[in-house]
TIBA-5134 format. One record per atom (N, C-alpha, C): residue in three letters; x, y, z. Coordinates in steps of 0.05 Angstrom, whole numbers, plus 32768, in hexadecimal, padded with zeros to 4 digits. Atoms other than C-alpha are relative to their C-alpha. Example, Ala and Ser with C-alpha at 12.3 -4.5 7.8 and 13.67 -1.06 7.14 Angstrom:
2
ALA80127FE88000
ALA80F67FA6809C
ALA801280188000
SER7FF07FE87FFF
SER81117FEB808F
SER7FF18016800E
This chain:
356
UNK7FF87FF17FE8
UNK7E997E3880C5
UNK80067FEC8017
UNK7FFA80107FE8
UNK7EB37E1E8108
UNK7FF1800B8018
UNK800C7FF87FE7
UNK7E907E1F814A
UNK800A7FED8016
UNK7FF780107FE9
UNK7EA47E078190
UNK7FE87FF5800E
UNK8018800D7FF5
UNK7E717DD581A9
UNK80077FF1801A
UNK7FFE80107FE7
UNK7E6A7DBB81F0
UNK7FF27FE67FFA
UNK800B801A8007
UNK7E607D7281DE
UNK7FFA7FEF8018
UNK8005800D7FE7
UNK7E617D5A8226
UNK800B80138015
UNK7FF57FEF7FEB
UNK7E6F7D7A8269
UNK801F7FFE8001
UNK7FE37FFE8000
UNK7EB87D91826B
UNK800D7FF57FE6
UNK7FF58009801A
UNK7EC17D7E8221
UNK7FF580127FEA
UNK80087FEF8016
UNK7EC17DAF81E7
UNK800F7FF67FE7
UNK7FF58009801A
UNK7ECD7D9F819D
UNK7FFA80147FEB
UNK80057FF08017
UNK7ED47DC6815D
UNK7FEE7FF07FED
UNK8012800C8013
UNK7E9A7DB7812E
UNK7FFD80127FE8
UNK80047FF18018
UNK7E937DCC80E6
UNK7FE280027FFA
UNK801C7FFC8006
UNK7E507DE980D0
UNK7FFE80147FE9
UNK80057FED8016
UNK7E327E128097
UNK7FFD801C800B
UNK80047FE47FF8
UNK7E347E5E809C
UNK7FE280067FFD
UNK801D7FFB8002
UNK7DEC7E7380AC
UNK7FFA80177FED
UNK800A7FEB8012
UNK7DC37E9F807D
UNK7FE8800D800E
UNK80167FF27FF2
UNK7D947ED58098
UNK7FE67FFF7FF1
UNK801B7FFB800A
UNK7D4A7ED4808E
UNK7FF9801E8006
UNK80077FE47FFB
UNK7D257F178091
UNK7FFF8005801E
UNK7FFF7FF97FE4
UNK7D317F3980D3
UNK80187FF4800F
UNK7FE8800C7FF4
UNK7D737F1480DF
UNK8019800B7FF4
UNK7FE57FF8800A
UNK7DBD7F2180D7
UNK80137FEA8008
UNK7FEA80137FF9
UNK7DFC7EF780D7
UNK801880118008
UNK7FE97FF17FF5
UNK7E367F118101
UNK80187FEE7FFF
UNK7FE7800F8000
UNK7E7D7EFA80F4
UNK800E8007801B
UNK7FF67FFB7FE5
UNK7E967EF2813C
UNK801E80047FFF
UNK7FE37FFB7FFE
UNK7EDB7F10814A
UNK800C7FF5801A
UNK7FF7800A7FE6
UNK7EE57F048194
UNK7FE77FF98011
UNK801580077FEE
UNK7EBB7EE181C8
UNK800D7FF9801B
UNK7FF580037FE6
UNK7EC67EDF8213
UNK7FF57FE8800F
UNK800980167FEF
UNK7EC37EA48244
UNK7FFB800C801C
UNK80067FF47FE6
UNK7E9F7EBA8283
UNK7FF97FEA8014
UNK800680137FEB
UNK7E8C7E9882C5
UNK7FE97FEE7FFA
UNK801780118006
UNK7E497E8082AC
UNK80077FEB7FEB
UNK7FF680148013
UNK7E6B7E5E8271
UNK800E7FE9800E
UNK7FF180157FF1
UNK7E987E3982A2
UNK7FEC7FEE800F
UNK801580107FF3
UNK7E597E2282C8
UNK7FF37FED7FEC
UNK800B80128015
UNK7E3B7E088287
UNK80147FEA7FF9
UNK7FEB80138008
UNK7E7D7DE78275
UNK80037FE98014
UNK7FFB80157FEC
UNK7E847DC182B7
UNK7FE77FF3800B
UNK8019800D7FF8
UNK7E3A7DAF82BF
UNK7FF2800B8018
UNK800D7FF57FE9
UNK7E297DDC82F9
UNK7FEB80157FFA
UNK80167FEE8008
UNK7DFA7E0982D2
UNK7FE67FF28004
UNK8019800D7FF9
UNK7DB27DFC82E6
UNK7FF17FF47FE9
UNK8010800B8015
UNK7D967DEF82A1
UNK800E7FFD7FE5
UNK7FF28003801A
UNK7DCA7DF58268
UNK800D7FE57FFE
UNK7FF6801B8003
UNK7DDC7DB1824D
UNK800C7FFC7FE4
UNK7FF58006801B
UNK7E077D968214
UNK7FED7FEE7FF1
UNK7FEC7FF18010
UNK7E0A7D9281DA
UNK7FF5801D7FFB
UNK80077FE58005
UNK7E0A7DDD81D0
UNK801880117FFB
UNK7FEC7FEC8003
UNK7E327E1A81BC
UNK7FFE80148017
UNK80017FEE7FE9
UNK7E447E4381F9
UNK8006801D7FF7
UNK7FF67FE58004
UNK7E547E8D8200
UNK7FEA80157FFC
UNK80137FEA8003
UNK7E2F7ED08205
UNK800F801B8000
UNK7FF17FE78002
UNK7E677F048201
UNK800F80007FE6
UNK7FF38000801A
UNK7E7C7F1781BB
UNK7FFE801B7FF2
UNK80037FEA8013
UNK7E897F4C8187
UNK80087FF57FE5
UNK7FF98009801B
UNK7E907F46813C
UNK7FF780157FEB
UNK80097FEE8015
UNK7E7C7F6480F9
UNK7FE97FF37FF1
UNK801780098010
UNK7E3C7F5E80D1
UNK80097FF77FE5
UNK7FF98009801B
UNK7E477F328094
UNK7FE87FFC7FEE
UNK801880028010
UNK7DFF7F2B807E
UNK7FE880098011
UNK80187FF77FF1
UNK7DBD7F4C8092
UNK7FE980037FED
UNK80197FFE800F
UNK7D757F498079
UNK7FED800D8013
UNK800F7FF17FEC
UNK7D517F80809E
UNK7FF9801B7FF5
UNK80087FE48006
UNK7D2E7FC38099
UNK80128014800D
UNK7FEF7FED7FF2
UNK7D637FE280C6
UNK8012800E7FED
UNK7FEF7FF08011
UNK7D87801A80A4
UNK801A8009800D
UNK7FE97FF77FF1
UNK7DBA802780DB
UNK80167FEA8002
UNK7FED80167FFF
UNK7DDD7FE380D4
UNK80057FF67FE4
UNK7FF9800A801B
UNK7E037FCD8096
UNK80157FEA8003
UNK7FEA80148000
UNK7E327F948084
UNK801A800E8004
UNK7FE67FF47FF9
UNK7E787FA2809E
UNK8000800F801A
UNK80017FF17FE7
UNK7E5F7FC680DC
UNK800A7FEF8018
UNK7FF8800E7FE8
UNK7E807FB4811E
UNK7FE980018014
UNK801880027FF0
UNK7E4A7F9C814D
UNK80037FED8018
UNK800680157FED
UNK7E357F77818B
UNK7FE27FFB7FFD
UNK801D80068001
UNK7DF07F598195
UNK7FF77FF7801C
UNK800B80067FE6
UNK7DC47F5281D2
UNK7FF97FE28001
UNK8003801D8000
UNK7DC77F0881E5
UNK7FE97FF68011
UNK801980077FF2
UNK7D877F0A820E
UNK7FE980037FEC
UNK80157FFF8013
UNK7D4D7EF981E0
UNK7FE57FFC800D
UNK801A80017FF2
UNK7D097F0A8200
UNK7FEA7FFB7FEB
UNK801680048013
UNK7CC47EFC81E3
UNK7FF6801A7FF4
UNK80077FE6800B
UNK7CB67F4681DB
UNK7FE380088004
UNK801C7FF97FFE
UNK7C6C7F4381ED
UNK7FF47FFC801C
UNK800B80047FE5
UNK7C647F2F8237
UNK8001801A800F
UNK80017FE77FEF
UNK7C597F62826F
UNK801C800A8006
UNK7FE57FF87FF9
UNK7CA27F628282
UNK800E800D7FE8
UNK7FF47FF48018
UNK7CBA7F6F823B
UNK7FF4801B7FFA
UNK800E7FE78007
UNK7C867FA58230
UNK800580168014
UNK7FFA7FEC7FEB
UNK7C9A7FC88271
UNK801E80078001
UNK7FE47FFA8001
UNK7CE47FCC825E
UNK80117FEE8010
UNK7FF080137FF0
UNK7CFA7F918288
UNK80017FE57FF2
UNK7FFF80178011
UNK7D067F608250
UNK80127FEA800C
UNK7FEF80147FF3
UNK7D3C7F3D827A
UNK7FF07FEE8012
UNK801180107FEE
UNK7D037F2282A6
UNK7FEB7FF07FF0
UNK8013800F8011
UNK7CDC7F04826B
UNK80007FE38008
UNK8001801D7FF8
UNK7CC37EBF827F
UNK80077FED7FEA
UNK7FF980108017
UNK7CD27EA68239
UNK801C80077FF5
UNK7FE67FF6800A
UNK7D177EC58234
UNK80137FE97FF8
UNK7FEB80138008
UNK7D4E7EA0820F
UNK801B800E8003
UNK7FE67FF57FFC
UNK7D977EAB8220
UNK80157FF17FF0
UNK7FEB800E8010
UNK7DCF7E9C81EF
UNK80157FF48013
UNK7FEC800E7FF1
UNK7DFF7E69820B
UNK7FF57FF08017
UNK800C80107FEA
UNK7DCE7E4B823D
UNK7FE87FF07FF6
UNK80168010800B
UNK7D8A7E39821F
UNK7FFC80047FE2
UNK7FFE8000801D
UNK7D9D7E4981D7
UNK801D80037FF9
UNK7FE480008007
UNK7DDE7E4481B1
UNK800C801C8002
UNK7FF37FE77FFB
UNK7E107E7A81C0
UNK801480097FEB
UNK7FF07FF08013
UNK7E497EA181A0
UNK801C7FF47FFA
UNK7FE6800C8006
UNK7E857E71819E
UNK7FFF7FF37FE5
UNK80038009801C
UNK7E7B7E6B8153
UNK800A80177FEE
UNK7FF57FEB8011
UNK7E9B7E908119
UNK7FEA80117FF3
UNK80177FF1800B
UNK7E577EA680FD
UNK7FE87FFB8011
UNK801780037FEE
UNK7E1A7EB48128
UNK7FE8800E7FF3
UNK80197FF58009
UNK7DD37EBD810F
UNK7FF1800E8017
UNK800D7FF17FEA
UNK7DB07EF38139
UNK7FE880107FF5
UNK80167FEE8006
UNK7D727F1D813B
UNK800C801C7FF9
UNK7FF57FE78009
UNK7D837F5C8114
UNK7FF880178013
UNK80097FEB7FEE
UNK7D5B7F868146
UNK801180018019
UNK7FF080017FE8
UNK7D8C7F72817D
UNK801D80097FFC
UNK7FE57FF68006
UNK7DCA7F8D815A
UNK8005801C800B
UNK7FF87FE57FF8
UNK7DEF7FC98177
UNK801B80057FF4
UNK7FE87FF9800F
UNK7E257FEC814F
UNK8014800F8011
UNK7FEA7FF17FF4
UNK7E6980028169
UNK800B80147FED
UNK7FEF7FEF8011
UNK7E93803B8150
UNK80167FEE7FF4
UNK7FED80118010
UNK7EC3801F811C
UNK801B7FFD800E
UNK7FE580017FF5
UNK7F02802F8143
UNK80037FF2801A
UNK7FFF800D7FE6
UNK7EF080098182
UNK80117FE67FFE
UNK7FF080187FFE
UNK7F227FD38196
UNK7FEE7FE88002
UNK801180178000
UNK7F047F8F8187
UNK80007FF1801A
UNK7FFF800E7FE6
UNK7F1B7F7081C9
UNK7FF0800F8015
UNK80107FF07FEE
UNK7EFB7FA981F0
UNK7FE27FFC7FF9
UNK801C80038009
UNK7EBB7FA281C6
UNK7FF57FE5800A
UNK8009801A7FF7
UNK7EB97F5881DA
UNK7FF97FFF801E
UNK80077FFE7FE3
UNK7EB27F6E8223
UNK7FE780108005
UNK80187FEF7FFD
UNK7E727F948216
UNK7FEB7FF28011
UNK8014800D7FF0
UNK7E477F5E8237
UNK80058002801E
UNK7FFB7FFB7FE3
UNK7E6A7F60827C
UNK7FFC801D8007
UNK80057FE37FFA
UNK7E677FAC8277
UNK7FE280048001
UNK801E7FFE7FFF
UNK7E1C7FA58268
UNK7FF57FF6801A
UNK800880097FE6
UNK7E157F7C82A7
UNK800480168015
UNK7FFA7FEA7FED
UNK7E367FB582CE
UNK7FED80177FFD
UNK80137FEA8004
UNK7E0A7FE982AE
UNK7FE57FF9800C
UNK801A80087FF5
UNK7DCB7FC282C1
UNK80018000801E
UNK7FFE80017FE3
UNK7DE47FB78308
UNK8002801B800D
UNK7FFE7FE47FF6
UNK7DF680008312
UNK7FE4800D8000
UNK801B7FF58003
UNK7DB1801482F9
UNK7FED7FF48014
UNK8012800F7FED
UNK7D8E7FDF8324
UNK8004800A801C
UNK7FFB7FF67FE4
UNK7DAF7FFB8363
UNK7FF8801C8003
UNK80067FE37FFE
UNK7D9D80438352
UNK8018800F800B
UNK7FE87FF37FF6
UNK7DE58057835E
UNK8000801E7FFA
UNK80007FE38003
UNK7DED80A28369
UNK801D800A8003
UNK7FE67FF37FFB
UNK7E2A80D08364
UNK80058004801D
UNK7FFA7FFD7FE4
UNK7E4D80D183A6
UNK7FFB7FE88011
UNK800480197FF0
UNK7E38808B83BC
UNK801A7FF28006
UNK7FEA80137FFA
UNK7E68805D83DF
UNK7FF77FE47FF9
UNK8008801A800C
UNK7E68801883BE
UNK80137FEA800A
UNK7FF280177FF8
UNK7E7D7FD583D9
UNK7FFA7FE97FED
UNK800380168013
UNK7E897F9A83AA
UNK800F7FE8800B
UNK7FF480187FF5
UNK7E957F5483C5
UNK80087FED7FE9
UNK7FF680118016
UNK7EC07F318390
UNK800E80117FEB
UNK7FF07FF08013
UNK7EF87F4D8363
UNK80077FF17FE7
UNK7FFE800D801A
UNK7EEE7F208328
UNK7FF880147FEA
UNK80067FEE8016
UNK7EDC7F3D82E3
UNK7FE780108004
UNK80197FF17FFD
UNK7E947F4F82F4
UNK800380148017
UNK7FFC7FED7FEA
UNK7EA77F6F8337
UNK801080187FF7
UNK7FEF7FEA800A
UNK7EDD7F988314
UNK7FF180127FED
UNK800F7FEF8013
UNK7EAF7FAF82DC
UNK7FEA8010800F
UNK80137FF07FF0
UNK7E797FC3830F
UNK800F8017800E
UNK7FF07FEB7FF3
UNK7EB07FE98334
UNK800680177FEC
UNK7FFB7FEB8015
UNK7EC3800D82F3
UNK7FE880117FFB
UNK80197FF18006
UNK7E7B802082E5
UNK7FF880118018
UNK80077FF07FE9
UNK7E718037832D
UNK8011801A8001
UNK7FEF7FE88001
UNK7EAD80668327
UNK7FF780137FEA
UNK80097FF08016
UNK7E94807E82E4
UNK7FE6800F8007
UNK801A7FF47FF8
UNK7E50808C8303
UNK800280138017
UNK7FFC7FEB7FEC
UNK7E6E80B98338
UNK80027FF6801D
UNK7FFD800A7FE5
UNK7E78808B8374
UNK8017800E800E
UNK7FEB7FF27FF1
UNK7E9F80AE83AB
UNK80167FEC8009
UNK7FED80147FF9
UNK7EC2806D83BD
UNK7FF77FE47FF9
UNK8007801C8007
UNK7EC4802583A5
UNK80137FEE800E
UNK7FF080147FF1
UNK7EDC7FEC83D1
UNK7FF97FE47FF6
UNK8004801B8007
UNK7EE67FA583BA
UNK800B7FED8015
UNK7FF780157FEE
UNK7EEC7F6783E6
UNK80097FE87FEF
UNK7FF68017800F
UNK7F177F2E83CC
UNK80157FF18011
UNK7FEC800F7FF1
UNK7F3F7EF583EA
UNK80177FF67FF0
UNK7FEB80098011
UNK7F687EE183AE
UNK801580167FFC
UNK7FEC7FEB8001
UNK7FAB7F0583B0
UNK8006800A7FE4
UNK7FFC7FF7801B
UNK7FB37F078365
UNK7FEB80147FF8
UNK80167FED8008
UNK7F707F28835B
UNK800080198011
UNK7FFC7FE87FF0
UNK7F7D7F578395
UNK801480137FF2
UNK7FEC7FF0800E
UNK7FBB7F6E8370
UNK7FF6800D7FE7
UNK800B7FF58019
UNK7F977F77832E
UNK7FED80178006
UNK80137FEB7FF9
UNK7F5F7F9F834F
UNK800E8019800A
UNK7FF27FE97FF6
UNK7F907FCC8373
UNK800F800F7FE9
UNK7FF37FF48017
UNK7FB67FD88331
UNK7FEB80117FF1
UNK80157FF1800D
UNK7F737FF18316
UNK7FF680188011
UNK80057FE87FF0
UNK7F708024834F
UNK7FE97FFD8014
UNK801680047FEC
UNK7F3B8004837C
UNK800B7FFB801C
UNK7FFA80097FE5
UNK7F3C7FFE83C7
UNK7FF77FE28002
UNK8006801C7FFE
UNK7F407FB383D3
UNK800A7FF5801B
UNK7FF9800C7FE6
UNK7F3F7F8E8416
UNK7FF97FE38000
UNK8004801D7FFD
UNK7F447F458428
UNK7FEE7FFB8018
UNK801380057FE9
UNK7F077F2F8453
UNK800B7FEC8014
UNK7FF580137FEC
UNK7F327EFA8474
UNK8013800E8013
UNK7FEE7FF17FEE
UNK7F5D7F308494
UNK7FF0800D8017
UNK800E7FF87FE8
UNK7F4C7F4784DA
UNK7FF3801C7FFF
UNK80097FE48001
UNK7F437F9184CA
UNK7FEE80067FE8
UNK800F7FFC801A
UNK7F177F87848C
UNK7FEA80148003
UNK80177FEE7FFD
UNK7ED77FA884A5
UNK8008801C8006
UNK7FF77FE57FF8
UNK7EFC7FE284C4
UNK800C800F7FE8
UNK7FF47FF48017
UNK7F237FEE8484
UNK7FEB80097FEC
UNK80157FF88012
UNK7EE47FEE845A
UNK7FF18018800A
UNK80107FEB7FF5
UNK7EBE801B8489
UNK8010801B8000
UNK7FF07FE88001
UNK7EF8804D8489
UNK7FFB800E7FE5
UNK80047FF4801A
UNK7EEC8058843E
UNK7FE6800F7FFE
UNK801A7FF38002
UNK7EA380698448
UNK7FFA80118018
UNK80047FEE7FEA
UNK7EAD80938486
UNK7FF17FF38018
UNK800C800E7FE9
UNK7E90805E84B5
UNK7FE27FFD7FFF
UNK801D80018002
UNK7E488066849E
UNK7FF57FE77FF3
UNK800980168011
UNK7E4580298472
UNK7FFE80087FE3
UNK80007FFB801D
UNK7E3E80228427
UNK7FE480047FF6
UNK801A7FFA800C
UNK7E06803F83FE
UNK7FF67FE87FEE
UNK800680168012
UNK7E09800583CC
UNK80147FE98005
UNK7FEE80187FFD
UNK7E257FBE83D2
UNK7FF87FEC7FEA
UNK800480148015
UNK7E2D7F89839C
UNK800D7FE58009
UNK7FF5801A7FF9
UNK7E357F3F83AD
UNK80037FF07FE6
UNK7FF9800D8019
UNK7E587F1A8374
UNK80057FE28002
UNK7FF3801A7FFE
UNK7E737ED9838F
UNK7FED7FE88006
UNK801480157FF9
UNK7E347EB283A4
UNK80097FEF8018
UNK7FF7800D7FE7
UNK7E537EA183E8
UNK7FF2800D8018
UNK800E7FF57FE9
UNK7E2E7EA8842A
UNK800F8015800F
UNK7FF07FED7FF1
UNK7E677ECC844D
UNK8001801B7FF1
UNK80007FE88010
UNK7E6A7EFE8413
UNK7FE5800F8002
UNK801B7FF57FFD
UNK7E1F7F098417
UNK7FFD800E801B
UNK80027FF47FE5
UNK7E247F168462
UNK8010801A8002
UNK7FF07FE77FFF
UNK7E5C7F498458
UNK7FF180177FF3
UNK800E7FEB800E
UNK7E337F708426
UNK7FE9800B8011
UNK80167FF77FEF
UNK7DF77F738455
UNK800B80108018
UNK7FF67FF37FE8
UNK7E217F868491
UNK800D801B7FFA
UNK7FF37FE78006
UNK7E467FBE846D
UNK7FEE80157FF3
UNK80137FED800B
UNK7E077FDF8450
UNK7FFA80158015
UNK80097FEB7FEE
UNK7DF48022846E
UNK7FE27FFD8004
UNK801D7FFF7FFD
UNK7DAE802F8487
UNK7FF4800B7FE6
UNK800D7FF88019
UNK7D818034844A
UNK80107FF97FE7
UNK7FEF80078017
UNK7DB78015841D
UNK7FF37FEB7FEE
UNK800B80138014
UNK7DAC7FE983E0
UNK80167FEC7FFA
UNK7FEE80168007
UNK7DCC7FA583D4
UNK7FF67FF37FE7
UNK8006800E8018
UNK7DCE7F848390
UNK800C7FE48001
UNK7FF6801B8001
UNK7DD47F38838E
UNK80057FF87FE3
UNK7FF88006801C
UNK7DFB7F2B834E
UNK80067FE37FFC
UNK7FF9801D8002
UNK7E177EE5835B
UNK7FE87FEF8003
UNK801680137FFE
UNK7DE97EAA8352
UNK800A7FE7800E
UNK7FF880187FF2
UNK7DF17E738386
UNK7FFA7FE77FF0
UNK80068019800E
UNK7DF37E2B836D
UNK7FE37FF78006
UNK801C80097FFE
UNK7DAF7E098363
UNK7FFC7FF2801B
UNK8006800C7FE7
UNK7D907DF783A6
UNK800D800D8018
UNK7FF27FF47FEA
UNK7DBD7E2383D0
UNK7FF1801A8008
UNK800E7FE97FF7
UNK7D9B7E5883FB
UNK801280108014
UNK7FF27FF07FED
UNK7DB97E938420
UNK7FEF80048019
UNK800D7FF87FE8
UNK7DA87E9F8469
UNK8001801F8002
UNK80017FE37FFE
UNK7D937EE78479
UNK7FF48007801B
UNK800B7FF47FE8
UNK7D8A7F0C84BA
UNK7FED80177FF7
UNK80137FED800C
UNK7D4B7F3084A3
UNK7FFD80198010
UNK80027FE87FEF
UNK7D4C7F6084DE
UNK801380167FF6
UNK7FED7FEC800A
UNK7D897F8284BF
UNK7FF4800F7FE9
UNK800C7FF38017
UNK7D607F918482
UNK7FE880118009
UNK80187FF27FF7
UNK7D207FA584A7
UNK8008801A800F
UNK7FFB7FEA7FEF
UNK7D3D7FD384DC
UNK801280157FF4
UNK7FEF7FEC800F
UNK7D707FF484AD
UNK7FF380087FE6
UNK800F7FF98018
UNK7D3D7FF88474
UNK80127FFE7FE7
UNK7FEF80058017
UNK7D6F7FDB8442
UNK7FF17FF17FEB
UNK800C800F8016
UNK7D5D7FBF83FE
UNK80147FEA7FF6
UNK7FF08014800E
UNK7D777F7E83E0
UNK7FF27FFA7FE6
UNK800C8002801A
UNK7D6B7F7A8396
UNK800F7FEB7FEF
UNK7FF480138013
UNK7D787F438363
UNK8005800D7FE5
UNK7FFC7FF8801C
UNK7D917F4B831C
UNK80007FE77FEF
UNK800180168013
UNK7D847F1E82E1
UNK8007800A7FE4
UNK7FF87FF9801B
UNK7DA97F2682A0
UNK8002801F7FFD
UNK80007FE38005
UNK7D9F7F6C8282
UNK7FEE80057FE8
UNK80127FF98016
UNK7D787F91824C
UNK8010800B7FE8
UNK7FF57FF48018
UNK7D857FAA8206
UNK8009801D8006
UNK7FF97FE47FF9
UNK7D867FF18223
UNK801B8000800F
UNK7FE780017FF2
UNK7DBE7FDD8252
UNK80187FFC7FED
UNK7FEA80058013
UNK7DE87FC38218
UNK800580187FEE
UNK7FFD7FE78010
UNK7DDB800281EF
UNK80118014800F
UNK7FF07FED7FEF
UNK7DF7802B8229
UNK801D7FF68002
UNK7FE5800B7FFE
UNK7E337FFC8230
UNK800F80067FE6
UNK7FF37FFA8019
UNK7E42800581E6
UNK8008801E7FFF
UNK7FF97FE37FFF
UNK7E3F805181EF
UNK801980058011
UNK7FE97FFC7FEE
UNK7E71804C8228
UNK80197FF77FF2
UNK7FE8800A800F
UNK7EA1802281FE
UNK800680137FE9
UNK7FFB7FED8016
UNK7E98805181C3
UNK800E8019800A
UNK7FF47FE87FF5
UNK7EAB808B81F0
UNK801D7FFD8007
UNK7FE480067FF8
UNK7EEC80698205
UNK80068005801D
UNK7FFA7FF77FE5
UNK7EE58080824D
UNK80097FE98012
UNK7FF880177FF0
UNK7EEE8039826A
UNK80117FEC7FF1
UNK7FF480158010
UNK7F1280168232
UNK801B7FF68009
UNK7FE680097FF6
UNK7F5880168250
UNK7FFC7FED8018
UNK800580117FE9
UNK7F3C7FF88290
UNK7FF47FE57FF7
UNK800C8019800A
UNK7F127FC5826A
UNK80147FEE7FF3
UNK7FEC8010800E
UNK7F4D7FAE8240
UNK80117FF08014
UNK7FF0800F7FEC
UNK7F717F9A8281
UNK7FF37FE78009
UNK800E80197FF9
UNK7F3C7F64828B
UNK80087FE97FEE
UNK7FF980158013
UNK7F557F3F824E
UNK801A7FF38008
UNK7FE8800E7FF5
UNK7F857F0C826B
UNK800D7FED7FEC
UNK7FF680138013
UNK7F8D7EDB8231
UNK7FED7FFF7FE8
UNK801080048019
UNK7F767ED081E9
UNK80097FE67FF3
UNK7FFB8019800C
UNK7F717E8B81CB
UNK7FF17FFD7FE5
UNK801080068018
UNK7F5E7E758184
UNK7FEA7FED8006
UNK801780117FFB
UNK7F1C7E52817F
UNK80087FE28001
UNK7FF7801C8001
UNK7F407E11816F
UNK800C7FF6801A
UNK7FF580087FE6
UNK7F5E7E1281B5
UNK7FED80078016
UNK80157FFA7FED
UNK7F1C7E1C81D8
UNK80027FF0801A
UNK7FFD80117FE8
UNK7F297DE18208
UNK8015800C8013
UNK7FEB7FF47FEF
UNK7F6A7E018220
UNK7FF7801B800C
UNK800A7FE77FF6
UNK7F477E448226
UNK7FED7FFC8018
UNK801280067FE9
UNK7F127E268254
UNK800F7FF78018
UNK7FEF80097FE9
UNK7F467E03827F
UNK800D8018800D
UNK7FF37FE87FF5
UNK7F6B7E458287
UNK7FEC8012800F
UNK80137FEF7FF3
UNK7F2D7E6D8297
UNK7FF57FF48019
UNK800B800D7FE8
UNK7F167E3A82CA
UNK80137FFB8016
UNK7FEC80087FEB
UNK7F577E3082F0
UNK801380168007
UNK7FEB7FEC7FFB
UNK7F837E6E82EB
UNK7FF38019800C
UNK800C7FE97FF2
UNK7F6E7EA2831F
UNK800A801B7FF7
UNK7FF57FE6800A
UNK7F9A7ED782FE
UNK7FF180097FE7
UNK800F7FFA8019
UNK7F6C7ED482C1
UNK7FE6800E8007
UNK801A7FF27FFC
UNK7F337F0682BE
UNK7FED7FF97FE9
UNK801080088016
UNK7F197EFA8278
UNK80117FF47FEA
UNK7FF3800D8017
UNK7F2F7EC88243
UNK7FEE80057FE8
UNK800F7FFD8019
UNK7F1A7ED981FC
UNK80077FEA7FED
UNK7FFB80128016
UNK7F127EA981C3
UNK800180117FE7
UNK7FFC7FF28019
UNK7F2C7EC48181
UNK7FF47FEF7FE9
UNK800E80108014
UNK7EFE7EAC8149
UNK800880077FE3
UNK7FF77FF9801A
UNK7F247EC9810F
UNK800A7FE77FF1
UNK7FF680178010
UNK7F337E9880D6
UNK801E80018001
UNK7FE280028000
UNK7F7B7E7F80D9
UNK80087FE67FF3
UNK7FF68018800D
UNK7FA57E4C80B6
UNK80047FE98013
UNK7FFC80187FEF
UNK7FAE7E0580D0
UNK801C8000800C
UNK7FE580047FF4
UNK7FE77DF480FF
UNK800680148016
UNK7FFA7FED7FEA
UNK7FE37E30812F
UNK7FFA7FF3801B
UNK8004800A7FE5
UNK7FEA7E1D8178
UNK800780158015
UNK7FF97FEE7FEA
UNK7FED7E4181BB
UNK7FED80187FFF
UNK80107FE87FFF
UNK7FCA7E8181D1
UNK800480127FE9
UNK7FFE7FED8017
UNK7FBB7EB3819A
UNK801080188008
UNK7FF17FE77FFB
UNK7FE17EF48194
UNK7FF280118014
UNK800C7FEF7FEB
UNK7FD67F2081D0
UNK7FFA7FF18019
UNK8005800F7FE7
UNK7FCF7EE88202
UNK801580068014
UNK7FEC7FFC7FEB
UNK7FF07EF28245
UNK7FF67FF3801A
């Protein structure tokens, strides 16, 4: 089999390896598509706080079960699946209270253990989740960012009729916006300075305003009737973005800090705005198996699949992983680049079918 290995920062190579065999309690998944996300780019360029080469990156994938040794009766070879890429210990207080994402011994594929940019992946059979057979493979590969959105919506306690502000119209901001609308938000506003991404978000039907424009705050407040937003999500890890989220919250509002600032960087906060308006600022870390189960249900239902498919900007064969990383890291019109891990004959070059 082939796998894409980060052999040094900003350098990936195809490496041949043996196809793994499952022990009891394990399964082998034949990966179909895998997505390159922002954290992969941080690992790639060396800005991630602890992921180091050599390693296999990636934590967004779908595929089919090709071997399984387990007591599970609901999963068989040939099933289309994803797998939860957060591996907790299962026995600490956090795990036992349903907050496995906070496990102090947690392992995350693509950061402190090998990830999914490989044609065959050995996984814990208990972490498999089955899709309906007819689900589009490229949409199924977006289940992890959708899982992030499910967790973030739950963490905020979003209620039908809430007004939602999202600072950042990249892939995660857009998926949170999709989930907010699905959850009954009365209005969703995104802030974005990149003109390409502003256009994409507006094509998806969102209110989008540029914070560098003079009437930004007034335009946002008009959407929520001047009272401020019930929920705010900070995606970009920038101080000015953080400040906007705090300032646009209504009294008693909830802000979710999604973006992770670079190591050693601290945000300044006017704590009086939080005290006197009794607002909450909550962090999010990864997600849980429950969140991914819900994300799979949503994809199986088809209710968001047309919107999710619009996030797929380009598809590259695994052999062109270096080009895929360059594109994902430099092209602001790109939302999600997928790697196609299907076996193919030698000599193929350029983006795989479906790239745009």
